[in-house]
C-alpha positions as CSV (number, residue, x, y, z in Angstrom):
1,M,48.4,-58.9,73.8
2,E,49.0,-61.8,76.4
3,T,50.2,-59.4,79.8
4,C,48.8,-56.8,81.7
5,K,52.0,-54.4,81.7
6,L,53.2,-51.8,80.1
7,L,57.1,-50.8,79.4
8,I,58.0,-46.9,78.3
9,K,61.1,-47.5,77.4
10,S,62.1,-43.0,77.5
11,M,60.4,-41.2,79.7
12,P,59.9,-38.0,77.7
13,C,58.4,-36.2,80.5
14,E,58.1,-36.5,84.7
15,M,56.1,-39.2,86.2
16,E,54.0,-37.0,87.8
17,E,53.2,-35.3,84.7
18,L,52.3,-38.7,82.6
19,A,49.8,-39.3,85.3
20,Q,48.3,-36.0,85.4
21,L,47.7,-36.6,81.1
22,I,46.2,-39.8,81.8
23,Q,43.2,-38.5,83.9
24,E,43.5,-35.3,82.4
25,L,42.1,-37.0,78.8
26,N,40.5,-39.5,80.8
27,L,42.4,-42.1,79.5
28,I,42.3,-45.9,81.0
29,I,43.8,-45.3,84.8
30,P,46.9,-48.0,85.1
31,R,46.2,-50.1,89.1
32,S,50.2,-49.1,89.5
33,L,52.3,-46.5,88.1
34,N,55.7,-47.2,88.9
35,N,59.8,-46.2,88.2
36,F,61.6,-49.4,86.0
37,G,65.4,-48.0,85.9
38,R,66.3,-44.2,85.9
39,R,64.2,-43.2,82.4
40,R,62.1,-46.3,82.3
41,A,58.5,-46.6,83.7
42,I,55.7,-49.9,84.4
43,L,51.5,-49.4,83.9
44,E,50.1,-52.2,84.9
45,Y,46.4,-52.9,84.4
46,V,43.8,-55.2,85.9
47,N,43.7,-57.2,82.9
48,P,45.3,-57.7,79.3
49,G,42.4,-56.8,77.4
50,E,42.3,-53.3,79.4
51,A,46.2,-53.1,78.6
52,Q,45.2,-53.6,74.7
53,L,43.3,-50.9,75.4
54,A,45.3,-48.5,77.1
55,Y,47.7,-49.3,74.8
56,N,46.4,-48.0,71.8
57,E,45.2,-44.7,74.0
58,L,48.5,-43.7,74.8
59,K,50.0,-44.1,71.5
60,G,47.9,-41.5,70.4
61,L,49.8,-38.9,72.8
62,D,52.7,-38.5,70.5
63,N,51.6,-35.7,69.0
64,L,50.8,-33.8,72.5
65,L,54.2,-34.9,73.5
66,D,58.3,-33.5,73.0
67,K,59.1,-37.4,72.1
68,P,56.6,-40.5,71.0
69,L,56.5,-42.7,73.6
70,R,58.4,-46.1,73.4
71,L,55.7,-48.3,74.4
72,S,55.8,-51.8,74.3
73,P,54.2,-54.8,76.2
74,F,55.9,-55.8,79.4
75,G,56.1,-59.8,80.5
76,N,56.6,-63.3,79.3
77,K,55.2,-63.8,76.1
78,S,53.0,-66.7,75.9
79,S,54.0,-70.6,75.5
80,N,51.8,-71.1,72.3
81,T,53.9,-68.7,70.4
82,E,56.9,-69.7,71.3
83,S,56.6,-73.6,71.0
84,S,55.1,-72.9,67.1
85,K,57.7,-70.7,66.1
86,N,60.2,-73.1,67.5
87,K,57.9,-75.7,65.7
88,A,58.4,-73.8,62.4
89,N,62.0,-73.4,62.7
90,K,63.0,-76.8,64.4
91,S,63.3,-78.7,60.6
92,S,65.8,-76.4,58.8
93,Q,67.3,-74.3,61.5
94,T,68.0,-76.2,64.5
95,T,71.5,-74.5,65.3
96,K,69.4,-71.3,65.0
97,S,66.9,-72.0,66.7
98,K,69.0,-73.2,70.0
99,Q,70.8,-69.7,69.4
100,D,67.1,-68.0,69.6
101,K,66.2,-69.7,72.8
102,K,69.6,-68.4,74.5
103,K,69.2,-64.3,73.1
104,Q,65.4,-65.1,74.9
105,L,66.2,-66.2,77.9
106,P,66.3,-63.1,79.5
107,A,62.5,-63.2,79.2
108,D,62.1,-66.2,80.8
109,C,63.4,-65.2,83.6
110,S,65.6,-67.5,86.3
111,P,63.6,-67.9,90.3
112,E,66.5,-65.5,91.8
113,E,66.3,-62.5,88.5
114,Q,62.4,-62.2,88.9
115,V,62.4,-62.0,92.9
116,E,64.6,-58.7,92.0
117,L,62.1,-58.0,89.1
118,N,59.8,-58.2,91.8
119,K,61.2,-55.7,94.1
120,Q,61.9,-53.3,91.1
121,L,58.0,-53.6,90.0
122,G,56.5,-53.2,93.9
123,L,58.3,-49.5,94.0
124,I,55.5,-47.1,95.1
125,D,56.6,-43.7,95.9
126,T,55.7,-42.3,91.8
127,I,52.9,-40.7,91.3
128,Y,53.3,-38.4,94.9
129,V,56.5,-37.2,95.2
130,D,58.4,-36.8,97.9
131,G,60.0,-33.3,98.6
132,G,58.4,-31.6,96.0
133,A,58.1,-31.8,92.2
134,R,61.4,-31.6,91.3
135,P,62.7,-32.4,87.4
136,D,64.7,-35.4,86.6
137,R,68.4,-33.7,85.5
138,A,68.1,-36.6,83.5
139,N,65.1,-35.2,81.1
140,E,65.3,-31.7,81.9
141,N,65.6,-29.4,78.9
142,D,66.7,-26.1,78.4
143,P,64.6,-23.9,80.5
144,D,64.9,-21.2,78.4
145,E,63.9,-23.1,75.8
146,E,60.6,-22.3,73.9
147,A,58.4,-24.1,72.0
148,N,55.5,-24.2,69.7
149,I,52.4,-26.8,71.0
150,T,48.8,-27.4,70.6
151,V,47.0,-29.7,73.1
152,E,43.6,-31.2,72.2
153,T,41.8,-33.2,75.1
154,V,39.6,-35.4,74.6
155,G,37.2,-35.4,78.3
156,I,33.8,-34.1,78.1
157,G,33.4,-31.0,78.8
158,V,36.9,-29.6,78.4
159,A,37.4,-27.7,74.9
160,P,41.1,-27.8,73.5
161,A,43.4,-25.6,74.6
162,K,46.4,-24.0,72.4
163,V,49.6,-22.9,74.4
164,K,52.4,-20.7,72.4
165,K,55.8,-19.9,73.1
166,V,55.4,-21.7,76.7
167,R,58.7,-23.3,78.5
168,K,59.4,-27.5,77.3
169,S,58.6,-28.2,81.4
170,K,55.4,-26.0,81.5
171,Q,54.1,-28.3,78.2
172,L,52.3,-30.9,80.4
173,A,51.9,-28.6,83.5
174,M,47.7,-29.1,83.3
175,Q,46.7,-29.3,86.7
176,P,44.6,-32.4,88.3
177,Y,43.5,-29.8,91.0
178,S,40.4,-27.3,90.4
179,Y,40.1,-26.8,93.9
180,V,43.1,-26.5,96.7
181,I,42.3,-26.6,101.1
182,A,44.6,-24.0,102.5
183,V,45.1,-24.7,105.6
184,D,47.7,-22.7,108.7
185,F,47.7,-24.1,112.2
186,E,48.9,-21.7,114.5
187,A,50.0,-23.4,117.9
188,T,51.2,-22.7,121.6
189,C,54.7,-21.6,121.1
190,W,57.6,-19.5,123.5
191,E,60.1,-16.9,123.2
192,K,63.2,-19.5,123.5
193,Q,62.2,-22.6,122.4
194,A,63.1,-25.3,120.8
195,P,62.7,-26.3,117.2
196,P,59.7,-27.1,115.4
197,Q,60.2,-30.6,115.3
198,W,61.4,-31.0,119.3
199,R,58.6,-28.7,120.0
200,E,55.4,-30.5,122.2
201,A,52.9,-27.6,120.7
202,E,49.2,-27.4,120.5
203,I,47.2,-25.9,118.1
204,I,45.2,-23.1,119.1
205,E,43.8,-21.8,115.6
206,F,42.2,-24.6,112.8
207,P,41.8,-22.3,110.0
208,A,41.1,-23.5,105.9
209,V,39.8,-22.2,103.1
210,L,38.5,-23.9,100.3
211,V,40.0,-22.3,97.2
212,N,38.9,-22.2,93.3
213,L,41.9,-22.2,91.2
214,K,40.1,-21.2,87.8
215,T,38.3,-17.8,89.8
216,G,40.9,-17.5,92.5
217,K,38.2,-16.9,94.9
218,V,38.0,-18.4,98.2
219,E,34.0,-20.3,98.2
220,A,33.9,-21.5,101.5
221,E,35.7,-21.2,105.4
222,F,36.2,-23.2,108.5
223,H,37.5,-21.4,111.4
224,K,37.9,-22.7,115.0
225,Y,39.6,-21.6,118.0
226,I,41.5,-24.6,120.5
227,M,41.6,-24.8,123.9
228,P,45.2,-26.0,125.1
229,I,45.2,-28.9,127.3
230,E,49.1,-29.5,127.9
231,S,49.8,-25.7,128.6
232,P,46.6,-24.4,129.1
233,R,47.9,-20.5,129.2
234,L,49.4,-19.1,126.4
235,S,52.8,-17.0,126.7
236,S,53.0,-13.3,125.9
237,Y,55.0,-14.4,123.4
238,C,52.0,-16.1,121.8
239,T,50.0,-13.9,122.2
240,E,51.5,-10.7,120.9
241,L,52.7,-13.3,117.7
242,T,49.5,-14.4,116.9
243,G,47.2,-11.9,118.5
244,I,45.1,-15.2,119.9
245,Q,43.8,-13.8,123.4
246,Q,43.6,-16.4,126.4
247,K,39.8,-15.3,127.0
248,T,39.8,-16.8,122.8
249,V,41.1,-20.4,124.2
250,D,39.5,-20.9,127.1
251,N,36.0,-20.5,125.2
252,G,37.6,-22.5,122.4
253,I,36.7,-26.3,121.9
254,P,39.2,-29.1,122.3
255,L,41.0,-30.8,119.2
256,Q,39.0,-33.4,119.0
257,T,36.1,-32.3,118.2
258,A,37.4,-29.5,115.6
259,L,38.5,-32.5,113.9
260,M,35.1,-34.1,113.9
261,M,33.3,-31.2,112.8
262,F,36.0,-30.5,110.1
263,H,35.4,-33.6,109.1
264,E,31.3,-32.6,108.3
265,W,32.1,-29.4,106.9
266,L,34.8,-30.8,104.8
267,R,32.4,-33.8,103.1
268,K,29.8,-31.4,103.0
269,E,32.0,-28.8,100.5
270,L,33.3,-31.3,98.6
271,R,30.3,-33.8,97.9
272,A,28.7,-29.6,96.7
273,R,31.3,-29.6,93.9
274,N,31.7,-33.1,93.1
275,L,35.5,-33.0,94.6
276,V,37.9,-35.7,95.4
277,L,41.0,-35.8,97.5
278,P,43.8,-37.7,96.5
279,K,44.3,-41.6,97.5
280,M,40.2,-41.4,98.7
281,S,38.4,-43.3,95.3
282,K,39.6,-46.2,93.2
283,S,38.5,-44.5,90.0
284,N,40.4,-41.4,90.4
285,I,43.4,-41.7,92.5
286,L,45.3,-38.1,92.2
287,G,42.5,-36.4,92.8
288,N,40.4,-33.1,92.1
289,C,41.3,-31.2,95.3
290,A,44.6,-31.3,97.6
291,F,45.6,-29.8,100.6
292,V,48.1,-27.2,100.5
293,T,50.4,-25.8,103.1
294,W,53.5,-23.5,103.3
295,T,56.0,-26.2,104.8
296,D,55.6,-30.1,106.1
297,W,55.5,-28.3,109.4
298,D,51.6,-28.3,109.8
299,F,50.6,-31.5,108.9
300,G,53.6,-33.8,109.2
301,I,54.8,-32.3,112.7
302,C,52.2,-30.2,114.4
303,L,49.2,-32.0,113.9
304,A,51.0,-35.7,113.8
305,K,52.7,-34.8,116.6
306,E,50.1,-34.2,118.8
307,C,47.5,-36.6,117.9
308,S,49.7,-39.4,118.2
309,R,51.1,-37.8,121.8
310,K,47.2,-37.4,123.1
311,R,45.7,-41.2,120.9
312,M,43.8,-38.8,119.4
313,R,42.7,-40.3,115.7
314,K,43.4,-38.6,112.6
315,A,41.8,-39.1,109.4
316,V,43.6,-40.7,106.7
317,Y,43.4,-37.7,104.7
318,F,45.7,-35.8,106.5
319,N,48.5,-37.7,105.3
320,Q,49.3,-36.3,101.7
321,W,49.5,-32.6,100.6
322,I,51.5,-30.1,98.9
323,D,54.1,-28.4,100.0
324,V,53.6,-24.8,98.4
325,R,57.3,-23.7,99.8
326,A,58.8,-27.0,97.6
327,I,57.0,-25.8,94.8
328,Y,57.4,-22.3,94.7
329,R,61.3,-22.6,95.1
330,E,61.8,-25.0,92.2
331,W,59.1,-23.2,90.2
332,Y,60.9,-19.4,90.7
333,K,64.2,-21.0,91.8
334,Y,63.8,-18.4,94.6
335,R,64.4,-19.1,98.2
336,P,62.0,-16.5,100.2
337,C,63.3,-15.9,103.6
338,N,59.7,-16.0,104.6
339,F,56.4,-16.0,103.8
340,S,55.7,-12.3,103.3
341,D,59.3,-12.6,101.9
342,A,57.3,-15.2,98.7
343,L,53.9,-13.2,98.1
344,A,56.4,-10.2,98.0
345,H,58.5,-11.7,95.2
346,V,56.1,-12.4,93.1
347,G,54.2,-9.3,93.7
348,L,51.8,-9.9,95.6
349,A,50.8,-8.2,99.1
350,F,49.8,-10.0,102.9
351,E,46.4,-9.1,103.5
352,G,45.6,-9.1,106.7
353,R,47.4,-9.9,110.3
354,A,50.5,-12.0,109.9
355,H,50.4,-15.3,111.7
356,S,46.9,-14.9,112.2
357,G,45.9,-18.4,111.5
358,I,43.1,-17.6,108.4
359,D,45.0,-14.4,107.0
360,D,48.0,-17.1,106.4
361,A,45.6,-19.6,104.9
362,K,43.7,-17.0,102.3
363,N,46.6,-15.4,101.5
364,L,48.0,-19.2,101.1
365,G,45.7,-19.6,98.8
366,S,46.3,-16.2,96.7
367,L,49.6,-17.7,96.1
368,T,48.5,-20.8,95.3
369,C,46.4,-19.2,92.5
370,K,49.3,-16.8,91.5
371,M,51.5,-19.9,91.1
372,V,49.6,-21.9,89.0
373,R,48.7,-18.8,86.9
374,D,52.1,-18.7,86.4
375,G,52.3,-22.1,85.1
376,A,53.6,-23.8,88.1
377,L,52.7,-27.4,88.1
378,F,51.5,-28.9,91.4
379,A,51.8,-32.2,92.7
380,I,51.3,-33.9,96.2
381,T,55.2,-33.6,98.0
382,K,54.5,-35.3,100.8
383,D,52.6,-38.5,101.4
384,L,52.5,-40.3,104.5
385,T,51.7,-43.7,103.6
386,P,53.3,-44.4,100.2
387,Y,52.9,-47.8,100.8
388,Q,49.4,-47.4,100.2
389,Q,47.4,-47.3,96.8
390,L,43.9,-45.8,98.8
391,N,43.6,-44.5,101.8
392,P,41.4,-47.1,103.9
393,N,38.6,-46.5,106.0
394,C,37.8,-43.5,105.1
395,V,34.1,-42.2,103.7
396,L,34.1,-38.4,102.5
C-alpha cells in the first residue's frame, strides 16, 4: 500500500459508533477520522504500513456490521506503477493509454483541486459531536426494525457478547465509557434575573461523583462549598432554592482553591482505576471516562464565564463533556420539562433534595446508568476545542 489514508465509501453506521467500535475491539486507532462527503469518511494513519494493517483489521469487521465496509486506499497511486503500466501498453494501445490518462486525471489533482481536498480533509468535528449523538437521516434505519446479531470482541479481557432482538440503532452501541463523573454546580441566583447566558453567577457548590456504569454505584465523591466574591450575600431566593445557608458559603473556599483540590482528587481516582478522560492520551483519544452534566450550562456557561471573568486558569479537561439531556431527548424521543420529569419518565424517583448540587449529581449518575442499561449510546456532545486532537499541557 502506497498511502497512509483509507477511504470508507459508504458508512454503514454513525461516525462516533465506528470510532467506538475501533476502540472496543483494540484495533489500530487512526491519527484522524474525518467526514468526506455525506456518507464517506477518511481514516489517516501514521504510515502506509500501519494503514495496511488497519485495512486488514477493518475488513474483518464486515461480519459485525449490517453492511460491509466499502474500504479502499485513498491518495495518489505510485508513480512507478503508473509508468510501468504505460510502458506495457505504449506499443500496442497508444490511443487507449492516452484515454486512460485522461480518466486518471482526477487522481492527480490540480493545485486548485488539491487545496479544496485539503480543506475537506481538515474537518475535525467528527468523533466529538456538538449538540449530541444525533443519527444521520441518510443512514438511519427504521427504529422499530429488529435484528438478531452476534458480536465477538477480540479485546483483552472482553468476553464475546450476544445481542438478540435489538433495534438497528443499538447494534453498535458498545459504550466506550466504563465510568462517568457527574457534575452539577449550584450558583448564586436571584428571583428576577436574566437568562442563564447573561447572568454573572458565581459557583457556591462544587459537587462531583464518580459512577461505575457497570455496577451503577458511586465509588468516589468530591464536594466543596465555595465562597462567592462578587456577590458575597446570598439572596433569600437562592437560599430557599438550594438550601445553602449564608454561613455555609462564608466558611467556604475560593473557587481557585476548589479547582486545585478537584484536580488532585481527580488525578487520584483516575489513576486508581486506570481511567482516561477524552483527548488526554494519544493512545486512547476517546478515553474510558467522561464528564456528564444536565445541559451545557455547568461547563459551557457557568464555569467558563466565571473563570474568564476572574482570569482564573481552567483545566483543559473541562472542555469536553456529555450533555445527558441531549442524549436523553434523542434516545427516548421525549423532551422533559425538567430533571425530575426526566427521571419520572424512565421510572426513577429523585432521591434527596432538589437543587442540592451533590444530590443532583448523584441522581444524574443514576439516570446515566439507567440510560446505559436501556441501550443509549453515549458520546461527547460538546467540545470547546474541536480543532485540537489532544488537550495540551495537562497531566493527570
